[in-house]
C-alpha positions as a printed Julia matrix, in Angstrom:
143×3 Matrix{Float64}:
  -0.11  -0.01   -0.07
   0.96   3.44   -0.94
   2.09   5.85    1.83
  -1.44   8.22    2.53
  -0.22  11.61    4.77
  -3.32  12.49    6.25
  -3.89  16.18    4.03
  -1.91  19.35    6.13
  -4.35  22.36    6.63
  -0.64  24.63    5.49
   0.5   23.65    1.97
   3.6   21.34    1.58
   6.88  22.67    0.53
   6.53  22.61   -2.97
  10.87  22.1    -3.67
  10.45  18.81   -2.0
   7.1   17.5    -2.48
   6.19  13.49   -3.33
   3.21  12.39   -2.81
   2.62   8.98   -3.66
  -1.15   6.95   -2.89
  -2.57   3.69   -3.71
  -4.43   3.78   -7.6
  -8.3    4.24   -6.46
 -10.97   7.07   -6.55
  -9.98   8.08   -3.27
  -7.01   9.85   -4.7
  -7.95  12.35   -6.91
  -9.55  14.1    -4.77
  -6.7   14.09   -2.21
  -4.23  15.07   -5.08
  -5.88  18.02   -6.24
  -6.12  19.38   -2.88
  -2.94  19.45   -1.84
  -1.36  20.64   -5.53
  -4.33  23.22   -5.65
  -2.19  24.71   -1.83
   1.37  23.96   -3.95
  -0.55  26.28   -6.86
  -1.69  29.2    -4.31
   1.65  29.2    -2.17
   3.5   29.16   -5.97
   1.56  31.56   -7.64
  -0.09  29.48  -10.14
  -3.64  28.92  -11.65
  -4.96  28.01   -8.78
  -7.52  25.62  -11.53
  -5.7   24.86  -14.2
  -3.03  23.34  -11.08
  -6.84  21.4    -9.98
  -8.15  20.44  -13.2
  -5.0   19.05  -14.98
  -4.17  16.88  -11.34
  -7.2   15.58  -11.32
  -7.48  13.93  -15.61
  -4.08  13.0   -14.74
  -4.29  11.17  -11.41
  -7.9    9.96  -12.71
  -6.38   8.29  -15.7
  -3.67   6.96  -14.33
  -6.6    5.04  -11.19
  -9.01   4.52  -13.99
  -6.59   3.09  -16.94
  -3.32   2.24  -15.44
  -3.66  -1.54  -13.59
  -7.02  -2.27  -15.56
  -5.75  -5.49  -14.92
  -6.94  -5.04  -11.35
  -4.64  -5.65   -9.64
  -3.22  -3.53   -6.71
  -1.27   0.42   -7.65
   0.37   3.05   -7.1
   0.14   6.75   -8.18
   2.82   8.95   -7.33
   2.68  12.69   -7.77
   5.42  15.28   -7.44
   6.04  19.23   -7.59
   8.54  21.52   -7.55
   9.12  24.93   -7.93
  12.19  27.05   -9.4
  10.11  29.35  -12.77
   7.9   27.74  -13.06
   5.36  24.77  -11.14
   6.57  21.55  -12.43
   4.33  18.35  -11.7
   4.73  15.48  -12.12
   2.11  12.43  -12.26
   3.38   8.46  -12.09
   2.34   6.05  -12.67
   3.79   1.88  -12.76
   1.05   0.04  -14.51
   0.53  -1.33  -17.9
   1.01   2.04  -19.92
  -0.44   3.57  -22.57
  -2.31   1.74  -24.48
  -5.7    0.97  -26.62
  -8.38  -0.04  -24.96
 -10.89  -1.53  -26.48
 -13.61  -1.15  -24.2
 -13.11   2.36  -24.87
 -15.77   3.82  -28.09
 -12.38   6.54  -28.56
  -9.99   9.1   -26.4
 -11.68  10.5   -24.09
 -11.13  14.42  -23.25
  -8.82  13.77  -20.09
  -5.59  14.72  -22.5
  -7.18  17.18  -23.45
  -7.98  18.48  -20.19
  -4.76  18.99  -19.46
  -2.96  19.62  -22.31
  -5.64  23.25  -22.31
  -4.45  23.74  -18.64
  -0.31  23.25  -18.71
   1.92  25.66  -20.42
   3.82  22.62  -21.56
   3.08  18.93  -21.32
   5.14  15.78  -22.04
   3.71  12.73  -21.74
   5.86   9.37  -21.13
   4.33   5.45  -21.64
   6.36   2.32  -21.14
   4.52  -1.5   -20.41
   6.24  -0.57  -17.11
   4.13   2.62  -16.74
   2.91   5.72  -18.2
   4.96   9.27  -16.89
   2.91  13.43  -17.0
   4.54  16.02  -16.39
   2.44  19.47  -17.14
   4.75  22.44  -16.25
   2.02  25.64  -15.34
   3.59  29.51  -15.19
   4.33  31.75  -11.99
   2.93  35.33  -10.65
  -0.01  36.95  -12.35
  -1.94  34.66  -11.13
  -0.45  32.14  -13.03
  -2.7   33.0   -16.24
  -1.98  31.33  -19.84
  -2.68  34.53  -21.71
  -2.71  37.51  -19.48
  -5.99  37.5   -18.91
């Protein structure tokens, strides 16, 4: 089982933030809350971070462990000139889902919310790295 520390009242330090979660639906809410606090502290768009993190963690929970095996989703964050958030799983990697009618909107929402998105996938899991601007309330277009 992953280490599920309680959500703290004060925002965690973004310099070395890591959250390991069980691949279950409640982890989406936990990750969203933690990263929203970090985004606010760092000066990034809280709404954009919440959307992107929710989608990335949700995708890992829903798709990475299709065989029903337990898994872990790791969320890390660091702040330098941007807020960089990485969501990684150790599941099956991105592959076609024969039961799916087509691509969902999750990746599209992530790419709209984040300044930059990098996705890496293999049979050892998927890693989504997203960056968000700091300052000016995190607006991408300045308005």
